[in-house]
N, C-alpha and C positions, 0 to 999 in steps of 0.2 A: 504494500500500500504506500502511496505517495501523497504528501500534503505540503503546504507551505503557509506563509502569512502574507505573501504579496498578491494573492488571488490566482485563480485558475488561468487568467489571461497573461500572467507574467512570463517572459521568455525563460527565466531560470528554471521553472518547473518543467517546461517542455524540453529543455536540454537535459534535465535529470531523467526524464522518461526515456529519451534517446540513449542515454548512457546505460540504463539498467534493464531495458525491455528484453534484452537477450537472455536474461536469467529466468524469465517465467512470465506468467500472466500478471498484468499490472492494473490495479485499481487506483485511479487518481480521485481523491476526495479533498477538494480544496475550497477555500472561501470564495464566495461570489465577488467579494470586494476586498481591497487591501485591509489587513489587520496588523500592520507592523506595530511593535511595542505593546502588544496585548498580553504578553507573557502566558500565564496559564488561565487566563480569563475564560469563563464559559457563560452561556446565555441562560439566565434564570428569569422566569416570569414572562417569557415571550415565546411564540411558536417558532420552531425551526422547520424549514422546508428544504427538501432534497430535489434537485433537478438533474436528470441525466442529459449530457450533451452528446452530439454525434461525434464519432471517432473515425479517423481515416487510417488508424494504425491497428493492425491485427494483434489481438491479445491485449489491447489497452482499452479500458473503459473510463470515461470521465464523468464525474459527478460534482456538482457545486452545492454548497450549503450556505444559507444566509446567516452565518454565524462565524465564530472565531476558529482558529486552528485547532484548539482543544475540542470544540464542538464537532469539528470534522473528524477527528480521531475517534471520538466516542460514537458518533453516528456511523462512521465507517465500520467500526468493529461490531456494532450491535444492530445495524439496520441495513447495511449495504453489502459488505464483503461476506460471501457465504461460509467461509471458515476462517479460523485465526490465521492472519498473515504470517509468513515466514520472517518478514522484516518490515519495518517502517522507515521510510526515508522522508526527510523534510527538507525543502529547499528547491533548487539552489537559491539561497537568499541573495537579494540585491543589496549588498552591504555587509560589513563586518559584524560578526557576533563574538568577537574575542573579548578577553578580560571579563569584567563584570557585566558586560552587555547581555550575558545569558539570563540575568535577572529580569530583564525587560523583554527579551526576545520571544515573539510569537512562534518563530521557527523552532526554537528550543523548547518552548512550552509544549508544543506538539510531541517532540521527542521524549520529554520527561513523562508525558501521559502514556505514550506507547510503552516506555520502560516499566512504568507502574503496572501496566497490563500484562507484563511478562513477555513482551515482544522485543527482539533485538532492534534497537532504534538508533538512527544516525542522522544528525543535522549537518547540512552542507551550506556554506556561505562563501560568496566571492567578494573580495574587498573592492567592490565597485557598485555605487548606488544607482547608476544610470539604467533605465529600462533598455538602453541600446548597448549594454555591456557585452563584451566578447567573452563567451564562455568556453571557447574552443581549447584553450590551454589547460582548462580544468578537467577535460574529458578523461585523460589517462588516469588521473588520481582518483576521480570519482569511481571509475570502473574498478580499479584495483582495490580500493577500500570496500566497495560493495561486494566484490567477489570474496574477499577475505572474511567479512562478517557473515556472509551467507554460508561459507564453508565451516567456519569454526565457532560461530555465534559469539556472544559476549557474556561475561560473568553476570550472574544474577544481580539485578538492581544497579547495573552499570550501562550507560549509553555513551555516545560519542558526540562531541562538538568539533566539527571539522571546518577550518577556515583556510581559504585558498587565495594566494596573492593574485592580483589582477595585472594584466598588461605585460607580464613577464613569464618566461618559462621557469617554473619552480625548480629550485635546486634539489629538492627531495622532500622527505616527510620526517617530521619530528613529533614524537609523543611527549607531551609536556603538561604543565598545569596552567590554569588561567591566571593571568596577571592581576594582581590586586591594584585597585585604583578606584576612581569615582568618575561619574559623569558630571562635567562642569556645565550646569544649565545656564542658558541665557534666554531671556524672553524678550523678543522684540515687540515694541508697542506700536500699534497702528490705530488709525481711526477709520471706522466704516462710513458709508455715505451720509449717515445721519449725525456723524460727529461723535459717536460712542466709541470708546477705546476697546480694542481686542488685542490679544497677545499670541505670538507665534513662537513655539519652542525651537531653539537652536542649541548649539553647544558642542562639546567634544569630550572624548574620553581622556582622562588624565592618568597616565601610568604612574602608580605609586612606588614602583620598584624598577625603574628603567635599566638598572645595572644587573638585575638578576638574569642569569643565562638559562634558566629552566622554565621560562614562561612562553605562552603563545605569542605575546607581543614581541618578545625578543626574537623568536624564530621567524615570525612573519616579516619583521623588518629586515631580515636577512634572506628573504625570498624563499622560505620553506613553507610547505603546507603544515599547519599545526593540527594535531589531533589531541584533544583534551578529554580524558575519561571523566564522566560526570555521573553523579548519583542523585536521585530525588530526595534521599535522606539528608536533610540539612543539619543534622545533629553535629555539635562540636564534641566529638568523642574525647579528644584530648583534654577538654575542660571539665569532664564529668566528675573526676575525682576531686579536683579543687573546689568545684561548686558544691559537691556533696558535703565536704567539710564545712563549708560556709552556711549552707541552708538546712541540711538534714537535722532532724531533731528526734 
C-alpha cells in the first residue's frame, strides 16, 4: 500500500509507484488534497468518503480519501485493501523530513500508523519542495530500500524515515539518527482586502548539533541518503530510573 501527504495528484507519489510496482500489486490510498504538516492527525466528527480513480497501470489501483494521511492508512487497511499489506510506503514527499520534522510530518504520521498496525513501513522524502522536482536520481535508492525491507522486513515496532538529496547523485546510504534541533517559526503578517490582518507561517529548521557526525542532517549535507530507524514508542527509557527515584512513592 502507498500513501502520502501531498495528495494523490503529487508527482512524488506517482514516481514511488513506478519504483515499486515491480514487486507486486499496489494499492494507492492517498488524500484528495494536500495535508502537509498534519502529523498523525485523523478526522473525528466528520464523514470520510472513498473514491476510486481510473488507473492506466496494470496491478495498480488508486483511491482518494477526503481526509489526512492517517485516515488513508486506517481506511486503506480496514475498508479498501482486501488483506494486510506486505509493506506500507509513504511519499515520495516534496521536501525534507529530516531532524525533528518527523514530529510534524504527515508523510511520517502515515508511516508510524502503519508501524503500529504491524506493517513494515517506510517514508521517503526528497529534499526539494517544488511540484516540478526531478525524482529520477532517487529511483535507484528507493528501489533498493524497498527490495531490502520486503525481503527481510523490519524489527517489531520499528519503521524507517528515508531522506534523499535533490539535484545531485547521492554518494551512498547512511543509517543514522535524527538531528536534534527546532523549527524556527516566522509568521509573516499581511492584510486581506478588507484590511484585516492574517499570518503566513514560514521559517526553517535549526540544527542543534551541527558538528555531530551521526545524524541525518550531517549525512544529507554530504550528499548521502539518510535512513533513520524510528519507533512510535516515544518513551524516554533512559530516564525511567531517574524519574522513578524522583516520583515513585
